[in-house]
N, C-alpha and C positions, 0 to 999 in steps of 0.2 A: 503493499499499500505506500502511496506517495506520501502520507503523513506521518509513517511509522518512525522517522526519525525527527519529525518537527512536533515539537509539545506546543500546545496553546493553552492559555489560561486567562480567560477573559471573565471579569466582573463588572456588570454594567449598572449604570444610573438609570433611575426610574423616576419620571417626574409625574405631576397630576394627569397630565393628558394621557401619557401611557397607561395610567390606572384605569381611566375611564374607557380605554379600549377594551377592556374586560378580561385581557390575558397580556402579560407581559414576562420578558425573560429577564433573570436576573445573573445569570452565568451561563456560560459554554465552554467547551475546549475538548481537548485531546491530550492524552499522555501514554507514553509507551514506557512500560517497566521491564526492564531486563531479567530473563532468568537468574536465579541465585542472588537477587536482591534481597538484603535481610529486612529492609524498610523500604517505603516509598521515598525514592530520592528527591521527590519534588514537592514535599509536605510544605517547605518554606515559600512555595511558589502561591499557595492558597491562604486566601483570607483566614483569620483565626475562628471565624463563625463557621467555616466550612471543614476545616481540618479535625481529624479525630484520631485516636488510638485504637486498635482492635481489643484491647483489654475493656475498655470503656463504652465503646460504640458511639452513637451520636443522634441528636433530635435536631430535625431543620424545620424551618417556618415556610416551606415551600414545597413543591413537587420538584422531583427530577427524573429523568430517563437517563439511564446509563446503559451503554450498550458496549459489551466485551466483544470485540472482533478478533482478539488471538488471546490465548492462554486460558487458564482456569483459576478458580479460586471458591471462595464460599460466601454466603449471604445468610443473614439471620434478622429477625425483626420481632417486635412484641407479637405479632400476630402469626409468623412463621418460624418454625425450628430451623436449626443450622441446615443448609442445603447446598450442595455442590453446585458450582457455576462452571459452565463450559463455553467454549467458544461459540459466538452466535447468540448468546443471552442476552436479552434486554431486563432490566431491572427497574420497575417504579418504584420510587421512594415517596412517601405521603408526608404531609406537614404534620408535626406533633406526634411521630411515629417514631419509638426508638428504633435503630436499626445499626447493622454491623456487617462488614463486608471487608474482604482482603483477596490479594492475589495470591497463588500459590508461588512458593519460593523456587520450586522446579521450573515452573512455566512462565512465571512473570504475567503480564497481560497489558494489552493494549486496549484503552478505553475512551470511548466519546462520551459526553455529558451534555446535558442541558437542564438549567433549573428555570422553574416559571411558578407563576401565581396570577392571581387575579379571580374575579367573580365567575367568569366562564370557566375557568379550570375548576374551580370548586363545584359549580353546577354541574359539570359532566361527571364527577366523582358521586355528587350527592344523588344523582339519579341512577346509580348504580353500573355504570359502564365499565368502571374499573373499581377493583376491590382491594383492602389492605391484605386480605388473607390469600389472594393469589397476584402476587406483585412480579412473578417471573414468567417471562415468555420466550421460550425456545424457538428463535425464529432462522437461526443458521446464518451463515454469512449473506447478509442481504445487501445488494449494492444501492437498492434504491434509499434504504436509511442512511447509509454511509454518505451517499450524496447530499442528502438533507441537512445532515450534520456539517459536512463541509460548506453548504451555503450559509447555514448560521455562523460558523466562525468567520467566514469572510466578511458577512455584513456587520457583524459585531465589531471586528476589528477595523473597519472602515469608519465607523460612528458617523455616517452621513445623516443628514436631517432626516427624521421620521423613520430611522431605521428598526425602531423597537416594533412598528407596526407590521414590517415587511417579514421580521424574524418572529412575531409571534403568529404570523399567517403559516409560517413554516411549521411550528410548533402544533398548531391546530391540525395541519395536514398530517403530522406525525401521528398525533394522538387518533385520527381518523383511520390511517393506514394501520396502526398497531391493533386498533379494536376489529378492523375488516380481518386480519390475518390471524388475530387470535379466535375469531368467531370461525373461521374456517379450517382451522386446526383442531378445533374441539372433537370432531368426528373424523378420525382418519381411517376407520375400517370402511374399505370400498363397500361392502355388501350392504352396510348400514346406509351409507350415503345414496346408494341405488335405490334402495327400498323407499328413503325420503323423496328422491326425485319421482319415482314412480307414482307417489301418493300425490305429489303436486300436479303431476300431469292429470291424475285421475281428477283431481278437484277442479282444475281449469277445463277440463272436457265435459264437466257436469256443474257448471256454475248455476243454471237455471233449475236443476233438481239435484241439490247436493247429497251425496251420501252421507249417512251419518259416519263419524270417525270411526266408531266400533266396526263398522262394516268394512270400512277400508283396511282397516287392521286386519281384519279377518281373510280380505281378498290377497293381502301381502303375505299372509300366513305367519303373523305375529299376534302376540296378546295386545290388547288396547293400552294396558298401562305401559308396555314397554314402548309401543308406537308413539303414544303422548310424550313421554319422557324424551326420547330421542329425537321426535321433531322438534319439540321445544328447544333442545340443546343446541340443535343444529341452525335453525332457524330464529331462535329468539321469541317465538310466540306459540302458542298452542294450535292445533290442526283446526279447532272449531274457529279460533280467532282469524287464521289463515282464510278459511271459507269465508267469513264474513268480509273480510278485506276485498276478496274477489268478487262478491256480490254488489259491494259498494262500488268498486271500480266499474263492473259492468253496468250499474244502475247510472253513474255519471256518464258514460257513454250513449246510452239509451236516451238520456235526457238531453244531451247535447247534440246529438247525430241521427236522432230519427224523429218521426212525427206521432210516433205513439203515444197515446194517452197515459197519464200517470197509473190510471187503473190497470192498463193493459201490460205497463212495465212491472207492477206490483205483481200481477197474477204470473207473467213471464218469469219472474225471479221467484216464483214459488213461495209469495207471502200469502197468508190467509185472508188479507183485506188491504185496501187502500190505507185505511188508517194504521195498520202495523207497519206498512212500508214507510210511511211518512215518519211514524215514531222512530224507527229504525233509522232513517236517513237523518232526520234532525240531530239525533243523538251523537251521530258520527261526525256531522259536517257543520251542526249549528245553524243550518237552515232546512226550510222545508224542500221537497222535490219542486215544487211551483216556483219558489224563490230562486232555487239553483238555475232552473231551466230559465227564467226571466233574465236573470244576470248572464248567464252564458251565451245567451243568444242577443244581448244588447251589443251593437257594432260599436266598437271603438273608436277613437278620434282619428282622422286621417291626417 
């Protein structure tokens, strides 16, 4: 890697405007610790509030994403027992959460990091996208993340006007990418993924007359409890919620792109009455089918 011999330590200033942006970056960098190093040779490069020793650990007032791109070591926190860290592991540190980590003397390690905070960052965690109990992500060597870290470092070292806004955007992208990749490696068993994909095809083919999830599980040759758990683990929602989302999408399409009456649409989607359909639609969108059709059909300004 081009950065393997060039260590970067950036601690950034944050002003009121940066805080209003919702997410701001406090630090970013890269360090390469050689094998057989007894201690981190770059401890004096870090601000005192970030440095720590492996006998005591540390508590930060921010989030951090650490990406170990070479070597190995360990990690532990108040929520996670001591765990081995290998090349390609990303670690998320949480504010006010005690943690401890270090490289192996035999291998050393190369590490990128970025620290960040703000209302948007806290909201993502409070909504359950990332959890203190699951802070380690085994990504393997990922050039996309390496490229994003390099961009962060480059912008941080230039310190041009409004650089906080561009690097905070990179961090948002990193969080989205991390969540995407973590969701898509949750289920690695090909036979499980095949069953979930078959189920989604069946649901899409029967939007107007949806099968009960229990019936779909039976056709797949699995128990309903297994099917529901595996489906939610892979997609993030239950089979029943997935079916409702499909019905809602189809309802919107018919309201916007057909001349069918609302009553006809309700029965095409297998609702028992127009009133039941309207209640369902308003609960999901905040508007009635009639209001939605009226707004969707209103021409915009030329």
